[in-house]
C-alpha positions in Angstrom: -2.0 25.7 43.9 -3.5 28.0 41.2 -6.0 25.3 40.2 -7.0 24.8 43.8 -7.6 28.5 44.3 -9.6 28.6 41.1 -11.7 25.6 42.3 -12.3 27.2 45.7 -13.2 30.5 44.2 -15.8 28.7 42.0 -17.2 26.9 45.1 -17.3 30.2 47.0 -19.1 32.0 44.1 -21.6 29.2 43.8 -22.3 29.2 47.5 -22.7 33.0 47.7 -25.3 32.9 44.9 -27.5 30.7 47.0 -29.8 33.2 48.6 -30.3 35.3 51.7 -28.6 32.8 54.0 -25.5 32.9 52.0 -25.4 36.7 52.1 -24.8 36.5 55.9 -22.2 33.7 55.7 -18.8 33.9 57.2 -17.5 32.9 53.8 -18.7 36.2 52.3 -17.3 38.2 55.3 -13.9 36.6 55.0 -13.6 37.1 51.3 -14.8 40.7 51.5 -12.6 41.6 54.5 -9.6 39.8 53.2 -9.0 38.3 56.7 -9.6 34.8 58.2 -9.9 34.9 62.0 -8.6 31.6 63.5 -9.2 30.8 67.2 -6.3 28.8 68.7 -5.0 28.0 72.2 -1.3 28.0 71.6 -0.7 25.5 74.4 -1.0 22.1 72.6 2.3 21.0 71.1 2.6 19.9 68.2 -0.8 21.2 67.3 -0.7 24.9 68.3 2.1 26.4 70.4 4.1 29.6 70.7 7.8 29.8 69.7 9.5 30.8 72.9 11.8 33.2 71.1 9.5 34.8 68.5 6.2 34.3 70.4 4.7 33.4 67.0 2.2 30.5 66.7 3.6 27.3 65.3 2.3 23.8 64.8 0.2 21.4 62.7 -3.0 23.4 63.0 -1.2 26.7 62.4 0.2 25.4 59.2 -3.2 24.2 58.2 -4.7 27.7 59.0 -2.1 29.5 56.9 -2.8 27.1 54.0 -6.5 27.7 54.2 -6.0 31.4 54.2 -3.6 31.2 51.3 -6.0 29.1 49.2 -8.7 31.6 49.9 -6.5 34.5 48.9 -6.8 36.2 52.3 -4.6 37.0 55.4 -4.8 34.9 58.5 -5.3 36.4 62.0 -4.8 34.2 65.0 -7.1 35.0 67.9 -6.0 33.7 71.3 -8.5 31.5 73.1 -8.5 28.7 75.8 -10.2 25.4 76.2 -12.8 26.5 78.6 -14.1 29.3 76.3 -13.3 27.7 73.0 -16.9 27.0 71.9 -18.3 30.2 73.4 -15.8 32.2 71.3 -16.9 30.6 68.0 -20.6 30.9 68.9 -20.1 34.6 69.8 -18.3 35.3 66.5 -14.9 36.1 68.0 -13.3 34.0 65.3 -14.4 32.2 62.1 -13.0 28.8 62.8 -11.2 26.9 65.6 -7.9 25.2 64.5 -6.1 24.0 67.6 -6.3 20.2 67.6 -9.9 19.6 68.7 -11.5 16.2 68.8 -15.1 15.6 68.0 -17.4 15.2 71.0 -21.1 15.1 71.5 -21.0 17.9 74.1 -19.2 20.3 71.7 -21.5 19.3 68.8 -24.5 20.4 70.7 -23.4 24.0 70.4 -21.0 24.2 67.4 -20.4 22.7 64.0 -17.6 20.4 62.9 -16.0 20.0 59.5 -15.2 16.5 58.2 -12.3 15.0 60.1 -8.7 15.5 59.1 -7.4 12.6 61.3 -8.0 10.7 64.5 -6.7 10.7 68.1 -6.9 8.6 71.2 -6.0 9.0 74.9 -3.0 7.8 76.9 -2.1 8.4 80.5 0.9 10.5 81.6 2.5 10.2 85.0 5.8 10.8 86.7 8.5 8.1 86.4 8.5 7.3 90.1 4.8 6.4 89.9 4.9 4.5 86.6 5.1 1.0 88.2 1.8 1.7 90.0 -0.2 2.0 86.7 -0.4 -1.0 84.3 -3.9 -0.6 83.0 -6.7 1.9 82.9 -8.4 0.2 85.8 -5.4 1.1 87.9 -6.3 4.8 87.5 -9.8 4.3 88.6 -9.1 4.3 92.3 -9.8 6.7 95.2 -6.1 7.1 96.0 -5.3 8.3 92.5 -5.6 12.0 91.7 -6.2 12.8 88.0 -5.7 16.3 86.6 -7.5 17.7 83.5 -8.1 21.1 81.9 -11.6 22.5 82.0 -13.3 22.5 78.6 -11.3 19.6 77.1 -12.6 16.3 76.0 -10.4 14.7 78.7 -12.6 16.2 81.4 -15.6 14.3 80.0 -13.6 11.1 79.6 -12.4 11.1 83.2 -15.8 11.9 84.7 -17.4 9.0 82.7 -14.7 6.4 82.7 -12.7 7.0 85.9 -15.4 8.0 88.4 -13.6 6.5 91.4 -10.5 8.6 91.1 -10.0 12.0 92.7 -9.8 14.9 90.2 -8.2 18.2 90.0 -9.7 20.7 87.5 -7.2 23.1 85.9 -8.1 26.3 84.3 -6.2 27.8 81.3 -3.7 29.2 80.8 -2.3 26.7 83.3 -2.0 23.1 82.0 -2.8 19.8 83.7 0.7 18.4 83.0 2.2 21.3 84.9 0.3 20.1 87.9 1.8 16.7 87.3 5.3 18.1 87.2 4.6 19.9 90.4 3.5 16.7 92.2 -0.1 18.0 92.8 -1.7 15.2 90.7 -0.6 11.6 90.0 -1.8 11.3 86.4 -3.1 13.4 83.5 -4.9 12.1 80.5 -3.2 13.1 77.3 -3.8 12.6 73.6 -1.5 10.5 71.6 -0.7 13.8 69.8 0.8 15.4 72.8 1.8 12.5 75.2 4.9 11.6 73.2 6.0 15.2 72.9 5.6 15.9 76.7 7.4 12.7 77.7 10.3 13.4 75.5 10.5 17.1 76.5 10.3 16.5 80.3 12.5 13.7 81.7 10.3 13.3 84.7 7.3 12.3 82.7 6.4 9.0 81.1 3.6 7.0 79.5 3.1 4.1 81.9 1.3 1.8 79.4 0.4 2.0 75.7 -3.2 0.9 75.6 -5.0 3.7 73.7 -8.5 4.6 74.8 -11.3 6.7 73.4 -10.5 6.9 69.7 -12.0 10.1 68.3 -12.0 12.0 65.0 -10.1 15.2 64.8 -11.8 18.2 63.2 -12.1 21.9 62.9 -14.9 23.8 64.6 -17.1 26.5 63.0 -20.5 28.1 63.8 -23.2 25.4 63.8 -25.8 27.3 61.7 -23.6 28.6 58.9 -24.0 25.8 56.4 -22.5 27.8 53.6 -19.2 28.3 55.5 -19.2 24.7 56.7 -19.9 23.5 53.2 -17.0 25.5 51.8 -14.6 24.2 54.5 -15.6 20.6 53.9 -15.0 21.0 50.2 -11.6 22.5 50.9 -10.8 19.6 53.2 -11.9 17.0 50.6 -9.6 18.6 48.0 -6.7 18.7 50.5 -7.2 15.1 51.4 -7.2 14.1 47.8 -3.9 15.9 47.1 -2.2 14.3 50.1 -1.9 17.6 51.9 -2.9 16.4 55.4 -0.8 13.2 55.0 2.3 15.4 54.3 1.4 17.8 57.2 1.0 14.9 59.6 4.4 13.5 58.6 6.0 17.0 59.0 4.8 17.2 62.6 5.5 13.5 63.5 1.8 12.6 63.7 1.6 9.0 62.4 -1.4 7.1 61.3 -3.7 10.1 61.3 -4.5 10.5 57.6 
């Protein structure tokens, strides 16, 4: 750990000696203030969620955020956000980085920057057990008598609009979640990531994954301001070092995320 901190400090010092642009970098601000501000939604188990007893953030992304702060020698501050305003928050400077389980999409990349991936995800449908026999393939979802729920601002919204245009849709705004609409019987299906689908189906007896054909494989990454190349460069160097040491592999195993390293 000491060697990693020394290496990161050297990278930071080199980056901050690179001219006027570096002087305005988030990297310098974080090191000077001693605080890393992390935007997270707290509604995406096992990525980012709140402990019902302590109300503290927990999850894969929370552990990664704490590790990043520790390696930088600073404190971490978790800033609540939601999927609809996720990108606006990082563009507006409300937080330095988004760590909540985001996949890489073109629509997000138009406005914000991505680090190199830490893993991959894909999509699976989630439905109530009484409806499971109705859905055997993705084509079965693309029908006018099927109502699909999704949260605004998520990559699931783009996927449904593009790939399931014949289905009815119900848009859900945070802090409510689409799977809550499913439990309430107001939608027939939600589109979930392989990261969350298993957790939801094991937590709620009424819910199930009707078939196991994964769609829309996407890289998983952290989000940072698009124009701050010094900060993005530092984050990418940190991630390369953590990949090399097996950190993300171990973190994925801890949170039951298989095949993501």
